[in-house]
N, C-alpha and C positions, 0 to 999 in steps of 0.2 A: 515878282522877282525882277530887280533892275537889270536891264540889258542895254548898254550904250546910253545910259541915262533914262531909258524908258522902262516903264513897269509893264510886265506881261501878266495878265491881259488887260490891265487898266488902260494903258496908253496905246498899246498895239497888240493885235491878235496874231498868233502864229499858227500855221497849219502845215503838216507834212504830208508825204505820200508814201505808201507802202507798208505802214504800220509795223515797222521793225520792233522787236521786243524792247529795245532801249526807249522807245517813244513813251511807254508808260512809266519808266523809271526816272526820267529826268524831272527837274523842278522848274516850272510846273509841268505836270504830265502833258505831253504834246497831243493836241487834237490832230487826227490824221485820216487819210483815206486808205482803207484796207483794199488792196488789190488782190485778186484771186491768182496768186502765183502758180499754183498747181495747174489751173485751167489754162493759164497763159503758156505754160510749158507744153501742155497737150496740143494746143493750137500751133505752137512753133514747130513741134515735132511733126505734126500732120503736114504743114507747109514744106518742111525740109524733105519729108518722104516723097512728096510730089516732085520736088526738084530732082532727087536721086533717081526716081523712076523715069525721069525725062518727060514728065507731063507738062513741064514748063511752069512759068510763073503766071498766076492769074491774079490780077489786081482785084482785091476784095477788102471789104471793111468787116472786121470782126469786133463785135461789141460784147464785152463781158461785164457782168454786174460788179459794181464796187459798193463799198459801204463806208459811210461817214462814221468815224469813231470819235465822239465828242469827249474831250477831257478838259483840263483846266487852262489851256493856253489860248482860249478864245473867250471874248467877253459876250455875255448874253445881252444883246441889245434890246430884248423884250423887257428888260428890267430898268431901262433908262428913264 
């Protein structure tokens, strides 16, 4: 599909983040990273509750699993 004179995925590959429902409906369907929004909400709520209880802000790194959802907007370079 031409985009600014470029063919997706022949000339350029596109990838999105968050795997919104529209990603699978566009042409070509968009490869994306699925983020665990429910788990992100749980962690955000947990941190907010710490603040509300006056426990202060603790600097921490929270790592949640993501998933690559491969669709048709990326070129398979293994086939070159």
